[in-house]
N, C-alpha and C positions, 0 to 999 in steps of 0.2 A: 780734567775734561773727560766726559763720558767716552768709553771705548766703543766707537760707533762704526769704524770702517778700517780696512787694512791700510789704506793710504791716509796720510795726514790731511786734515780738512782745513782749508783756508777760511777761518771763521769770519774774517773781514769781508771776503767775497760773498759768503753766504748771507751775512747780515745785509750787505748792500743790495743783493738781488731781492731778498725778502722785503726790505724797506721799499723798493720800487713796486713790488706787487701790492703791498699794503697801501702805498700812495695812490695807485690806480684804483684800488677799491674805494679808498676815501674820496677820491675825486668823483667817482660815479655816484656813490651814495649821497654825497652832499649836493651833487648836481641836481638831484630831484627837487630838493628844497629850494635851491637857488633858481631853478628854471620854472618852478610852479607858478609864480605870478604871471609868467608869459603863457605857458601852455594851458593853464586852467581855463581862462576865458576862450582861447582858441578852440579847445576841444569840448567846451561847454560842460565842464566838470563842476559838480556841487562839492561843498566841503566834505560831505560823507564819501563821495567817490574819490576825492583826493586822498582821504585817509586809507581807503581800501587799496588804491594803486600804490601808495607808499608802503603799505604793509605787505603787499605781494612780494616785494623784494626780500623781506624778512622771512616770509613763509618758504620761499625758494632757498634761502640761506639755511634755514633749519633742515630742510630735506637734504641739501648738499652737504652739510656738516656731518650728518649721520652717515651718509654714503661715502663721503670723501675720507673721513677718519677710518672707517672700516676697511676700505680698499687700500689705503696707505699702509696700514699695519700688515698687509699681506703682499702688496705689489711694490711697495716702496714709496717714498715721499716724492721723488722727482717726477715720475710719469703722471701721477695723479695731480700734482701741482700744475704741470704744464697743460694738461687737459682742462683743468678748472679755469686757469687764466685765459686760455683761448675761448672758453665758453662765455665768460663774462664780457670779454671784448666783443664777441660776435653779437650777443644779445643787447649790449649797450648800443651798438649800431642799429639794431632792430628798434630800440626805443626811439631813436631819432626819426624813424620813418612811421611811427605810430600816428594814426589819424582818428582814433576813437578811444573811449574808455576801455573797451575790451582788448584792443591790440596793445594799448599802453600797459594794461595790467598783466597781460601774458608776457610781454617783453621784460617787464620788471621781475616777474616770477622766475623766468629762465635765467635772467642775469643773476638773481640771487642764488640759484643753484650753483653757478660758477663761483660766486663769493664763498658759499658754504664749503665747497670742495677744497678751497685754498686755505681757509682759516685754521682748521685743526692741524694741518701740516705745518703751517708757520709756527704754531705754538709748540708742536712736538720737536721741530727742528731747533728752535731756540733752546729747549731743554737739553737736547742731545749734543749740542756743540759747546755748551757752557759749563764751566766749573760751578760747584755748588754756590760759591760766594758771588757769582756774577749772573745768576739766572734771571733775576728780576730786571737787572740793567740791560741784559741782552734782549730779553723779550720786549721791554718797553722801547728800546732803541729801534727794533724792527717795526713795532706797531706805531711808532711816531709817524710813520709814513701815512697812516690813515688821516690824521688831522692835517698833515702837510699837504696831502692831495686835496682835502677839503678846503684848505686855505687858498690853494691855487685857483680852484674854480670860483670861490667867493671873490677873489681878487680880479679874475677875468670878468666876472659879472659886474663888479663895481666899476672897473675901468672901461669896459666895452658895452655897457648896458644899451646904448643907442645904436651899436654897430653889429652885435652878434646875436643871431637868432638862437632860440633855445635848442633847435635841432643841431646846430653846429657844436654846442657844448657837449652833447652826447656822442656826436661823431668823433670828436677828439678823444673823448673818454673810451671809445671803443677801438679806435685804431691803435692806440699805444699798447694795450695789452696784447693785441695780435702781433705787434712787432717784438714784444718782450718774450713771447713763447719760445722761439728758437734759441734765445739766450739762455733760458732755463734749461732746455734740453742739452745745450752744448757745454755750459759752464757750471751748472749747479751740481755739486757732488751728492751722492746718496748718503744720507745720515742714518738711515734705519739699520739697526743691528741685524745680524743674521736671523733669519726667520725662526721663531720659537713656536713649538706646538701650542703653547698657551694662547697664542694669538688667534687660534681657531675657535676659541670659546665665544659665545655670544657676548657682545659688548655690555648689554644691560645686566647679564648675569655677573660679569666681571666687576662692574662698578659698584655692585651691591654685595660682593663677596668679602669675606675676611674682615668684617668690622667696618667696611667702607660705606654702609647704607646711610647712616646719619650724616657723615661728612658730604657724601654725594648730594643728598637732599638739600643741605645747607648751601652747597656750592650752587646748585640750581636756583635756589631762592635769591641768592645774592646776584647772580648773573641776570636773572629775569628782571629784578627791580632796577638794577643799574641800566640795563638795556632799554627798559620801558622809558625811563627819563631821557636817556641818551638819544634814542631815535625819535622821541617826541620833539626834542629840541632840534635835532638835525633836519627833520622834515618840516617843522612848523615855526622855528624861531624867526626866520625872516617874515613870514606871513603874520605872526602874532605881533611883531614889532610894527609892521605896517598898520595893523589894526589898532595899535595904540596911538596912531596919528602921525607916523613918520613915513618917509619916502621909501620906495623899493631899494634905492641905493643905500639908505641908512640901515634897512633890514639886512642887506648883504654885508654891510660893515659889521653888524652885530655877529653874523655868522663867522666873519673873518676873525674877530676877537675870540669867539667861542673856540674855533679850531686852533688858532695860534697859541692861546694859553694852555690848551690841552697838551700841546707838545712840551711846554715847560713843565706842566704837571706830571706828565709821564716820566720825563727824565728825572725830575726831582724825587717823585714818589718811588720810582724804581731804585734809585740810588739809596734812598732812605730805607727801603725794605730790605735791601741786601745787608744793611748795617745794623738795624735794630729789630729786624723781623717784620712780619706782615701785620701783627695784631693792631698796633696803634696807628700806623699809617692808613690801613684799610678802614678801621673804625672811624677815625677822625675825618677821612675824606667824605664819608656819607653824612656825618654831622655837618660838615662844611657845605655839602650839597643842599641840605635842608635850609641852611642860612642863605645860600645863593638864590634858591627858589623864592624865599621870602623877599629877598632884595629885588628880584625881577618883578615880583607882584606889586611892589610898592614904588618902583622907580618911575619917575615922571619925565626926567630930562635925558637927553641922548647920552651924556657922559656917564650918568648912573647906569643906564641900560648896558652900555658897552662894558663898564667895569664889572657888573654882575654877570653878564654873558661870559666874560673872560674867566671869572671865578668859577662859574658853573662848568665850563670846559676843563679848567684845571683839575677839578675834583672828579667829575663824573666820567669824562673821556680819559683823562690821564689816569684816573684810578682804575678804569676798565682794563687797561693794559697791565696794571699790577695784578689784577685778577687773572689775566691770561697767564702770567707767570706762576700764580698760586695754584691754579686748578691741576696742572699735570703732575705736581709733586705728590699728589695723593694716589697716583696710579703707577703700577710697574710698567716697565718698557713694553712688554707684549701687548698691552691694551692702552698705551699712553695716548696715541692719536685718537683711538676710539673713545676713550674716556673724555678727552678734551672736546672731541666732536659732539659727544652726548651733552656735555655742559653747555656748549655753544648752541646746540639745537634746542634744548629745553629752555635755555635762557632766551632764545629768540622769540619765544612766545611773548616775552615782554616787549621786544622790539616790534613785533606785529601789533600788539595791543596799543603801544604808545601812539602812533599816528592815528589809528582808528579812534582811540579815546579822545584825542584832541579834536578830531573832526566831529565826533558826536557831541562833545561838550560845547563846541561852538554852535552846532546845529540847534541845540536846545536852549541857547541863549547865554552861555557862560562868556564873560568878558575875557580878554587876554590875561588880565591880572588874576582872575579866578582859575584859569587853566594852569598858570604857573603855581599858584598856591596849592592846587590839588596834588602836586607832586611831593609836597613836604612829608606826608605820612609814608610814602613809599621810601623816601630816603631814610627815615628814622627806623623803619622795619629792617631795611638792609643793614644799617649799622648794628642792630641787635643780632642779626643772622651771622654777620661776618665775625663778630665777637664770639658767638657760639661755636663757629667753625674752628676758630683758633683754640678754643678750649677743649673740644672733644676730638678733633681730627689728629691723625698721626701720619706725617709725611712718610713716603716710601723712600728708602735708600737704594740707589742703583747698585 
C-alpha cells in the first residue's frame, strides 16, 4: 500500500464512503435522463435545449475537475471532497425548483462543478490506498457507485412513474449528499502524502513534462470518446427507446439494464486488468462498444434492446472506471489529482458533446437507430487510441 499517512488507513471505510459519493453522483446524472420525458414538456424544451441543459452538467464538471484536482493536491483530499459533495447536493435541490430553460441550465452547470470537484479526488484516493496489484479493482469498486445510483433512480422512475413528480427525484438526489457531507468530514481520513514542492508546478506543465505528452494526449482522446458515448446514452437512452415506439416505463427499464450491467462490467474488467494488464481489456471493451451500438441500431424488440443496452453499459461505463484506474498511474504523486482532474476535464468535452450531438442529430431528422449507429466510429477510434497508449506510455512507480 502507498505510504500516505502517519496513521493506518481503513481502506474498507474509505471505499465505502467513496462508493456512496459516486452513487449519489450517478443518481443525479441519470436523474436528468430519467426525468426528461416529464420536465421537457412542462418547461417547453426543444430537443436542442434538452441537449444543452444536459451538457451544462458536463461543462460544470470539467471546470470543477480542473479546480478540484488542483486544490486537492495542495489542501488535501478530504476538505475539497466535502465541499464538492455539499455543492452538488445544494444545486441538485436547485434543479428541482427550476422553472425555465435558463434556471435549469444554470442549476445543472453548478451541480456539475460539484461533481467535478469530487471525481479527481476519488481517483487519487483509490490510487493512494491501494497496493499495485489492486488498483484497478479498488477504483472500479468505488466507481460502481455511479451506475448503482443510476440504477436506483431508474428503478424509482419505473416503479413510481404515476406517483412521483420529476422534482421529487431531484430533491431526493440533493438531500442525500448534504447529509453525507458531515460524514466525510468526520470519518474520511486524509490520504494525501505530505505536501511536496513539486505540487506547486502548473498542472498542464506537469502532465506534459518528462515524456508524458503523448500518453497524456492519448488518455484525453480515450476519455473524451468514452464519455461522449456514455453521456449520450445516459441522457438520451430512455428518450431514444421511446422514439423507437416503446413506453416511457420501457425506456426507464433500458436505463436500468444499462446501469446494472455496467456494475458487472466494472467489477469484471477491473479484476481482469489487475491480472492481465490494461491493454487487452481496454481495447476489447471499445470494440465491444462498437458491436453494442450496432446492436441497438438494429434492435426491434424490447428484449433485444434491453440486451444491447446492458452490453453497452458493461463495456462503456464499466470500462470507464477501468480508465479511471489507468489514468493516474502515468503521473507522480505531487500532480496525481491534478493530472487525473485534467484527464477528466478534457475528457468531459466528450460528455458535453454527446447530449448536444444527440439533440442536434434528432433535430435534423436522424432516427434513433441512426443516432446509435453514429457512435460506432467513436468506439473504433477509442480502441486504437487505448492500444497506442499501452504501447508508448510508461507508468510511474510511486
